[in-house]
OpenMM code with the backbone's topology and positions (N, CA, C; nanometers):
from openmm import Vec3, app, unit

residues = "UNK UNK UNK UNK UNK UNK UNK UNK UNK UNK UNK UNK UNK UNK UNK UNK UNK UNK UNK UNK UNK UNK UNK UNK UNK UNK UNK UNK UNK UNK UNK UNK UNK UNK UNK UNK UNK UNK UNK UNK UNK UNK UNK UNK UNK UNK UNK UNK UNK UNK UNK UNK UNK UNK UNK".split()
positions = [
    Vec3(0.0852, -0.1179, 0.0010),
    Vec3(-0.0003, -0.0006, -0.0015),
    Vec3(0.0882, 0.1243, -0.0006),
    Vec3(0.0666, 0.2116, -0.0899),
    Vec3(0.1419, 0.3364, -0.1022),
    Vec3(0.0726, 0.4426, -0.0209),
    Vec3(0.1461, 0.5014, 0.0747),
    Vec3(0.0870, 0.6074, 0.1543),
    Vec3(0.1331, 0.7425, 0.0995),
    Vec3(0.0391, 0.8241, 0.0725),
    Vec3(0.0666, 0.9597, 0.0275),
    Vec3(0.0207, 1.0539, 0.1368),
    Vec3(0.0824, 1.1684, 0.1471),
    Vec3(0.0409, 1.2645, 0.2471),
    Vec3(-0.0930, 1.3226, 0.2062),
    Vec3(-0.1940, 1.2988, 0.2885),
    Vec3(-0.3286, 1.3361, 0.2582),
    Vec3(-0.3842, 1.4206, 0.3707),
    Vec3(-0.4666, 1.5177, 0.3314),
    Vec3(-0.5280, 1.6039, 0.4357),
    Vec3(-0.6659, 1.5439, 0.4726),
    Vec3(-0.6666, 1.4760, 0.5830),
    Vec3(-0.7881, 1.4194, 0.6361),
    Vec3(-0.8051, 1.4669, 0.7794),
    Vec3(-0.9219, 1.4856, 0.8262),
    Vec3(-1.0514, 1.4582, 0.7671),
    Vec3(-1.1041, 1.5819, 0.6910),
    Vec3(-1.0278, 1.6896, 0.6791),
    Vec3(-1.0819, 1.8099, 0.6218),
    Vec3(-1.1171, 1.8037, 0.4772),
    Vec3(-1.0200, 1.8030, 0.3856),
    Vec3(-1.0554, 1.8186, 0.2448),
    Vec3(-1.0206, 1.6982, 0.1604),
    Vec3(-0.9364, 1.6082, 0.2073),
    Vec3(-0.9020, 1.4887, 0.1315),
    Vec3(-0.7989, 1.5109, 0.0198),
    Vec3(-0.7382, 1.6269, 0.0186),
    Vec3(-0.6399, 1.6606, -0.0857),
    Vec3(-0.5143, 1.5727, -0.0704),
    Vec3(-0.4666, 1.5157, -0.1796),
    Vec3(-0.3470, 1.4332, -0.1780),
    Vec3(-0.2310, 1.5134, -0.2308),
    Vec3(-0.1250, 1.5202, -0.1477),
    Vec3(-0.0044, 1.6027, -0.1797),
    Vec3(0.1018, 1.5161, -0.2511),
    Vec3(0.0643, 1.4485, -0.3589),
    Vec3(0.1584, 1.3539, -0.4229),
    Vec3(0.2495, 1.4194, -0.5277),
    Vec3(0.2158, 1.5385, -0.5734),
    Vec3(0.3002, 1.6066, -0.6718),
    Vec3(0.3565, 1.7365, -0.6197),
    Vec3(0.3646, 1.7457, -0.4894),
    Vec3(0.4139, 1.8690, -0.4259),
    Vec3(0.5395, 1.8332, -0.3451),
    Vec3(0.6384, 1.9177, -0.3494),
    Vec3(0.7630, 1.8928, -0.2745),
    Vec3(0.7258, 1.8801, -0.1254),
    Vec3(0.7832, 1.7837, -0.0588),
    Vec3(0.7550, 1.7548, 0.0794),
    Vec3(0.7789, 1.8818, 0.1684),
    Vec3(0.8766, 1.9614, 0.1387),
    Vec3(0.9035, 2.0778, 0.2212),
    Vec3(0.7887, 2.1743, 0.2289),
    Vec3(0.7010, 2.1716, 0.1294),
    Vec3(0.5867, 2.2641, 0.1233),
    Vec3(0.4838, 2.2292, 0.2304),
    Vec3(0.4460, 2.1007, 0.2360),
    Vec3(0.3438, 2.0596, 0.3313),
    Vec3(0.3963, 1.9966, 0.4582),
    Vec3(0.5273, 1.9716, 0.4666),
    Vec3(0.5887, 1.9216, 0.5887),
    Vec3(0.7088, 2.0097, 0.6218),
    Vec3(0.6842, 2.1331, 0.6720),
    Vec3(0.7956, 2.2263, 0.6978),
    Vec3(0.8922, 2.1758, 0.8033),
    Vec3(0.8424, 2.0951, 0.8948),
    Vec3(0.9299, 2.0311, 0.9928),
    Vec3(0.8839, 1.8833, 1.0031),
    Vec3(0.9583, 1.8032, 1.0734),
    Vec3(0.9275, 1.6603, 1.0869),
    Vec3(0.7879, 1.6405, 1.1522),
    Vec3(0.7524, 1.7287, 1.2426),
    Vec3(0.6297, 1.7094, 1.3195),
    Vec3(0.5114, 1.7885, 1.2668),
    Vec3(0.5273, 1.8733, 1.1708),
    Vec3(0.4201, 1.9589, 1.1184),
    Vec3(0.3629, 1.9092, 0.9879),
    Vec3(0.2316, 1.9230, 0.9671),
    Vec3(0.1653, 1.8982, 0.8398),
    Vec3(0.0758, 2.0194, 0.8143),
    Vec3(0.0945, 2.0792, 0.6957),
    Vec3(0.0127, 2.1928, 0.6550),
    Vec3(-0.0420, 2.1673, 0.5170),
    Vec3(-0.1773, 2.1597, 0.5082),
    Vec3(-0.2393, 2.1355, 0.3770),
    Vec3(-0.2308, 2.2602, 0.2912),
    Vec3(-0.1845, 2.2428, 0.1660),
    Vec3(-0.1754, 2.3558, 0.0780),
    Vec3(-0.3101, 2.3895, 0.0100),
    Vec3(-0.4067, 2.2966, 0.0260),
    Vec3(-0.5385, 2.3193, -0.0317),
    Vec3(-0.6344, 2.3946, 0.0625),
    Vec3(-0.6491, 2.3483, 0.1875),
    Vec3(-0.7464, 2.4057, 0.2785),
    Vec3(-0.6816, 2.4766, 0.3965),
    Vec3(-0.5473, 2.4736, 0.4039),
    Vec3(-0.4705, 2.5413, 0.5094),
    Vec3(-0.4844, 2.4748, 0.6435),
    Vec3(-0.5335, 2.3487, 0.6486),
    Vec3(-0.5425, 2.2745, 0.7747),
    Vec3(-0.4043, 2.2429, 0.8249),
    Vec3(-0.3809, 2.2584, 0.9559),
    Vec3(-0.2517, 2.2302, 1.0203),
    Vec3(-0.2757, 2.1222, 1.1273),
    Vec3(-0.1822, 2.0272, 1.1360),
    Vec3(-0.1938, 1.9220, 1.2339),
    Vec3(-0.0552, 1.8610, 1.2587),
    Vec3(-0.0438, 1.7857, 1.3662),
    Vec3(0.0742, 1.7074, 1.3892),
    Vec3(0.0800, 1.6040, 1.2784),
    Vec3(0.1947, 1.5861, 1.2154),
    Vec3(0.2102, 1.4958, 1.1030),
    Vec3(0.1779, 1.3509, 1.1391),
    Vec3(0.2202, 1.3040, 1.2545),
    Vec3(0.1929, 1.1679, 1.2966),
    Vec3(0.0431, 1.1459, 1.3196),
    Vec3(-0.0216, 1.2431, 1.3794),
    Vec3(-0.1649, 1.2327, 1.4039),
    Vec3(-0.2390, 1.2346, 1.2691),
    Vec3(-0.1986, 1.3172, 1.1773),
    Vec3(-0.2623, 1.3233, 1.0476),
    Vec3(-0.2477, 1.1901, 0.9727),
    Vec3(-0.1296, 1.1280, 0.9803),
    Vec3(-0.1050, 1.0003, 0.9157),
    Vec3(-0.1884, 0.8927, 0.9813),
    Vec3(-0.2012, 0.8928, 1.1143),
    Vec3(-0.2820, 0.7929, 1.1836),
    Vec3(-0.4276, 0.8054, 1.1411),
    Vec3(-0.4808, 0.9235, 1.1226),
    Vec3(-0.6158, 0.9441, 1.0772),
    Vec3(-0.6322, 0.8868, 0.9360),
    Vec3(-0.5344, 0.9094, 0.8502),
    Vec3(-0.5396, 0.8557, 0.7143),
    Vec3(-0.5441, 0.7038, 0.7156),
    Vec3(-0.4625, 0.6420, 0.7966),
    Vec3(-0.4577, 0.4966, 0.8038),
    Vec3(-0.5884, 0.4430, 0.8607),
    Vec3(-0.6427, 0.5080, 0.9642),
    Vec3(-0.7690, 0.4661, 1.0218),
    Vec3(-0.8827, 0.4768, 0.9230),
    Vec3(-0.8891, 0.5830, 0.8475),
    Vec3(-0.9940, 0.6027, 0.7484),
    Vec3(-0.9837, 0.4960, 0.6390),
    Vec3(-0.8635, 0.4560, 0.6008),
    Vec3(-0.8446, 0.3506, 0.4978),
    Vec3(-0.8997, 0.2194, 0.5514),
    Vec3(-0.8822, 0.1916, 0.6809),
    Vec3(-0.9313, 0.0650, 0.7361),
    Vec3(-1.0843, 0.0650, 0.7509),
    Vec3(-1.1434, 0.1832, 0.7672),
    Vec3(-1.2869, 0.1930, 0.7845),
    Vec3(-1.3598, 0.1737, 0.6529),
    Vec3(-1.3062, 0.2224, 0.5448),
    Vec3(-1.3747, 0.2165, 0.4166),
    Vec3(-1.3750, 0.0830, 0.3589),
] * unit.nanometer
topology = app.Topology()
chain = topology.addChain("A")
for resn in residues:
    res = topology.addResidue(resn, chain)
    for name in ("N", "CA", "C"):
        topology.addAtom(name, app.Element.getBySymbol(name[0]), res)
């Protein structure tokens, strides 16, 4: 399974063609370039994985 940085649960935007430095300014930060949502990167990834298991 390929994990892409995704903005969940807000907009669902996938950051697959964007340089990582844009949406991950530090190791622990995640900033969506689409809806401007900010979250801890690990928490955002955990939500993505959980949503994948639910669907």
